[in-house]
C-alpha positions as CSV (number, residue, x, y, z in Angstrom):
1,M,-67.3,-131.8,-27.7
2,M,-70.5,-130.9,-25.7
3,R,-73.5,-133.1,-26.8
4,R,-77.1,-133.6,-25.3
5,C,-78.9,-136.7,-24.3
6,D,-81.5,-137.6,-26.5
7,A,-83.5,-139.0,-23.3
8,C,-83.0,-136.7,-20.6
9,G,-81.6,-133.6,-22.2
10,I,-78.3,-133.4,-20.0
11,R,-75.4,-131.9,-21.8
12,S,-72.1,-133.5,-21.4
13,A,-68.8,-134.2,-23.2
14,T,-68.9,-138.0,-22.1
15,L,-72.0,-138.9,-23.6
16,Q,-72.4,-142.6,-25.4
17,R,-73.3,-143.0,-29.1
18,C,-76.1,-145.3,-30.4
19,S,-73.8,-148.2,-31.9
20,R,-76.2,-148.8,-34.6
21,C,-77.3,-145.5,-36.2
22,K,-74.4,-143.4,-34.3
23,S,-76.6,-140.3,-34.6
24,V,-78.2,-140.0,-31.2
25,F,-76.4,-139.8,-27.7
26,Y,-77.3,-141.0,-24.4
27,C,-76.0,-140.7,-20.8
28,N,-76.1,-144.6,-20.3
29,S,-78.2,-147.7,-21.2
30,T,-81.0,-146.7,-18.9
31,C,-81.5,-143.5,-21.0
32,Q,-81.2,-145.5,-24.2
33,L,-83.6,-148.0,-23.2
34,R,-86.1,-145.1,-22.2
35,D,-85.8,-143.5,-25.7
36,W,-86.2,-146.7,-27.6
37,D,-89.9,-146.6,-28.2
38,A,-89.4,-143.4,-30.2
39,H,-85.8,-143.8,-31.5
40,R,-86.6,-147.5,-33.0
41,F,-88.3,-145.9,-35.9
42,K,-85.3,-144.0,-37.1
43,C,-82.4,-146.0,-36.2
44,E,-80.7,-147.2,-39.2
45,V,-77.3,-147.9,-40.3
46,N,-76.0,-145.5,-42.7
47,E,-73.4,-147.5,-44.5
48,I,-71.9,-144.5,-46.5
49,A,-71.4,-142.6,-43.5
50,D,-69.8,-145.5,-41.7
51,A,-67.2,-145.9,-44.5
52,V,-66.3,-142.2,-44.6
53,E,-66.0,-141.7,-41.0
54,R,-62.4,-142.6,-40.3
55,T,-61.1,-140.1,-43.1
56,E,-64.2,-137.5,-43.0
57,P,-65.9,-137.6,-39.7
58,K,-67.5,-134.0,-40.2
59,L,-69.1,-135.5,-43.8
60,A,-70.0,-138.6,-41.8
61,E,-71.8,-136.4,-38.8
62,F,-73.6,-134.3,-41.6
63,M,-74.8,-137.3,-43.3
64,R,-76.5,-138.8,-40.3
65,K,-77.9,-135.5,-39.2
66,T,-79.5,-135.0,-42.4
67,N,-80.3,-138.5,-43.0
68,K,-78.2,-138.5,-46.3
69,Q,-77.6,-142.0,-47.5
70,G,-75.4,-141.4,-50.4
71,I,-72.7,-138.7,-51.5
72,I,-71.4,-137.1,-54.8
73,T,-68.0,-135.6,-54.6
74,T,-66.9,-133.2,-57.3
75,E,-63.7,-131.4,-55.4
76,N,-61.1,-132.8,-57.9
77,L,-62.6,-132.5,-61.3
78,E,-59.6,-134.9,-62.6
79,Q,-61.3,-137.7,-60.8
80,P,-64.6,-139.3,-61.8
81,V,-67.6,-138.5,-59.7
82,Q,-68.1,-141.0,-57.0
83,Y,-71.6,-142.3,-56.1
84,G,-72.6,-143.6,-52.7
85,K,-74.5,-147.1,-52.8
86,L,-78.0,-146.7,-51.4
87,P,-78.6,-149.3,-48.7
88,Q,-81.9,-151.4,-49.4
89,P,-84.8,-150.1,-46.9
90,P,-85.4,-152.5,-44.0
91,V,-88.6,-154.8,-44.5
92,P,-91.2,-153.3,-42.0
93,V,-92.6,-155.8,-39.5
94,Q,-96.2,-155.4,-38.1
95,E,-95.2,-153.6,-35.0
96,D,-93.5,-150.7,-36.9
97,I,-96.7,-150.0,-38.9
98,V,-97.9,-147.4,-36.1
99,H,-100.7,-146.2,-38.5
100,S,-102.6,-149.4,-38.8
101,A,-102.5,-150.1,-34.9
102,P,-104.6,-148.2,-32.3
103,Q,-102.5,-145.6,-30.1
104,K,-101.2,-147.1,-26.9
105,S,-103.2,-146.1,-23.6
106,F,-101.5,-144.1,-21.1
107,H,-101.3,-147.3,-18.8
108,E,-99.7,-149.6,-21.4
109,M,-97.2,-146.7,-22.3
110,Q,-96.5,-146.2,-18.7
111,D,-96.0,-150.0,-18.0
112,S,-93.5,-150.3,-21.0
113,A,-91.3,-147.3,-19.7
114,Y,-91.4,-148.5,-16.2
115,S,-90.2,-152.1,-17.3
116,S,-87.6,-150.8,-19.5
117,C,-86.0,-148.1,-17.1
118,F,-84.1,-150.9,-15.5
119,S,-84.3,-154.5,-14.4
120,V,-84.3,-155.8,-10.7
121,V,-81.4,-158.1,-10.7
122,P,-81.9,-161.1,-8.3
123,D,-80.8,-160.6,-4.9
124,L,-79.9,-157.1,-5.5
125,G,-83.3,-155.7,-5.4
126,F,-87.4,-155.8,-5.2
127,E,-90.3,-155.1,-7.1
128,E,-92.6,-153.8,-4.7
129,S,-96.3,-152.7,-5.1
130,S,-95.5,-148.7,-5.6
131,Y,-91.9,-148.9,-6.8
132,K,-89.0,-151.1,-7.7
133,W,-85.4,-151.1,-6.7
134,T,-82.0,-152.6,-7.4
135,Q,-78.4,-151.8,-6.8
136,N,-74.8,-152.1,-7.9
137,Q,-71.4,-151.8,-5.9
138,Y,-72.0,-147.8,-5.8
139,E,-75.7,-147.0,-6.2
140,C,-79.2,-147.9,-5.4
141,L,-81.7,-147.3,-8.5
142,I,-85.3,-146.9,-7.8
143,A,-88.4,-146.5,-10.1
144,C,-91.6,-145.4,-9.5
145,K,-95.1,-144.5,-11.1
146,I,-97.0,-141.4,-10.7
147,P,-100.9,-141.3,-11.4
148,E,-102.0,-140.2,-14.6
149,S,-104.3,-137.9,-12.5
150,C,-101.5,-136.3,-11.1
151,T,-101.0,-132.7,-13.1
152,T,-98.0,-131.2,-11.2
153,L,-94.7,-132.2,-10.5
154,P,-94.0,-134.9,-7.8
155,T,-92.1,-133.7,-4.7
156,V,-88.9,-136.0,-4.2
157,K,-86.8,-135.4,-1.0
158,I,-83.7,-137.1,-0.6
159,A,-81.9,-137.0,2.8
160,P,-78.6,-139.1,4.1
161,S,-81.0,-141.3,5.5
162,T,-84.4,-140.9,4.1
163,L,-86.4,-140.9,1.1
164,L,-89.7,-139.5,0.2
165,V,-91.7,-139.2,-3.1
166,T,-95.2,-137.5,-2.9
167,V,-97.9,-136.3,-4.9
168,P,-100.8,-134.1,-4.1
169,N,-103.6,-136.1,-2.9
170,P,-106.8,-135.4,-4.9
171,A,-109.4,-136.8,-2.3
172,A,-108.0,-134.4,0.3
173,L,-108.1,-130.7,1.2
174,G,-105.6,-128.4,1.5
175,S,-101.9,-129.5,1.1
176,T,-102.4,-133.0,2.0
177,A,-100.1,-135.1,0.1
178,Q,-99.8,-138.7,-1.0
179,A,-96.8,-140.9,-0.5
180,I,-95.6,-142.9,-3.3
181,V,-92.3,-144.0,-1.5
182,Q,-91.4,-143.4,1.8
183,G,-89.1,-144.9,4.4
184,T,-85.8,-144.9,6.4
185,L,-82.8,-146.0,4.2
186,L,-81.1,-149.2,5.3
187,N,-77.9,-147.4,5.0
188,A,-76.4,-143.9,4.7
189,I,-76.3,-142.1,1.3
190,K,-74.4,-139.1,-0.2
191,A,-77.6,-137.0,-0.7
192,E,-75.9,-134.0,-2.3
193,E,-74.5,-136.5,-5.1
194,S,-77.8,-138.3,-5.5
195,T,-80.1,-137.5,-8.4
196,W,-83.8,-137.8,-9.7
197,E,-85.6,-137.5,-12.9
198,Y,-89.2,-137.1,-14.1
199,D,-90.6,-138.2,-17.1
200,R,-93.9,-135.9,-17.9
201,A,-94.6,-138.2,-20.8
202,T,-94.9,-141.6,-18.9
203,H,-95.2,-140.1,-15.2
204,I,-92.2,-142.2,-14.1
205,V,-89.7,-140.9,-11.5
206,T,-86.2,-142.5,-11.4
207,I,-83.9,-141.9,-8.6
208,T,-80.2,-142.8,-8.4
209,L,-78.8,-142.9,-4.5
210,L,-75.1,-142.9,-4.3
211,K,-74.0,-145.0,-1.4
212,R,-72.2,-143.3,1.5
213,W,-70.0,-146.7,1.7
214,R,-69.7,-148.3,-1.9
215,G,-66.9,-150.4,-3.8
216,G,-63.6,-149.2,-3.3
217,N,-64.8,-146.5,-0.4
218,Y,-65.6,-148.9,2.8
219,E,-66.3,-148.1,6.5
220,A,-63.7,-148.4,8.7
221,N,-62.8,-152.2,9.5
222,K,-65.7,-153.3,6.9
223,T,-65.2,-154.8,3.4
224,N,-67.2,-154.7,0.3
225,A,-69.5,-157.2,1.3
226,E,-70.9,-154.6,3.9
227,T,-71.8,-152.3,0.9
228,W,-74.6,-154.6,-0.1
229,W,-78.0,-153.6,1.0
230,R,-80.2,-156.6,2.0
231,S,-83.3,-154.2,1.5
232,L,-83.9,-150.6,0.5
233,F,-85.7,-149.5,3.6
234,V,-85.0,-150.6,7.4
235,N,-88.7,-151.7,7.6
236,S,-88.5,-153.5,4.1
237,T,-88.7,-157.4,3.7
238,P,-84.8,-158.3,3.3
239,H,-83.3,-160.7,1.3
240,S,-83.3,-164.0,2.5
241,C,-79.4,-164.4,1.9
242,K,-77.3,-162.9,4.3
243,W,-74.4,-162.2,2.3
244,P,-74.2,-160.8,-1.1
245,P,-74.2,-162.9,-4.1
246,Q,-71.4,-163.2,-6.4
247,H,-72.5,-161.3,-9.2
248,Y,-72.6,-158.4,-6.8
249,Y,-68.8,-158.1,-7.0
250,T,-69.0,-157.4,-10.6
251,S,-71.9,-154.8,-10.8
252,C,-71.0,-151.7,-12.2
253,S,-71.9,-148.0,-11.6
254,T,-74.7,-146.5,-14.3
255,S,-72.7,-143.4,-14.1
256,G,-69.5,-145.2,-15.0
257,S,-67.5,-144.3,-11.9
258,G,-67.5,-145.6,-8.5
259,N,-65.5,-142.7,-6.8
């Protein structure tokens, strides 16, 4: 069944369901974390839906969509009416009482989204001044902040050996652009299968670059060790270690496939 990711809007038949409320779907943990600030206020366990899901999956889905916490069945009038037990509402904590707290500023919201989109794994990436990046055996993940003053979409150009993210420069006349991320990539990528997303609310750009040489797909006479990038760009400061750390060999693709 085709479903829509509640974070990025992509429609797919292989989305993953929130394990707590089971009412929303996401592409991966990155999308789930990006949507958590909004979703956490309505993410609740529906005990009755969980109980009937195995025998009545459509009823369980209906209960979650309509936020029903109890059911009454009268299909067989010879049986007594069954009532669902209503779970006790959770005790609100201070951070959940949004009406009593001032609204977050744009920069606070952006910083929160930026830190939650993914973590920089030690020896697998860096947090630079204008962007951060990390990697697994198959992909490089990059995130960068777009200035609040930017009212147009950023320009993202992904080529087999280069990456460029720009925004219009408000201080310059004409079509001069300001580069946010720019450089020659350390190794080749498959540009046609790499993707990027822009969150208009937080002004965060996230980029997924598919490595040309990756886990299970090595260059001739090479090993998996050569698929590890010491830096994102040719002119970036490389990692001090010359060989990939042990946890690199267990790192997985965010899309769930290394092919």
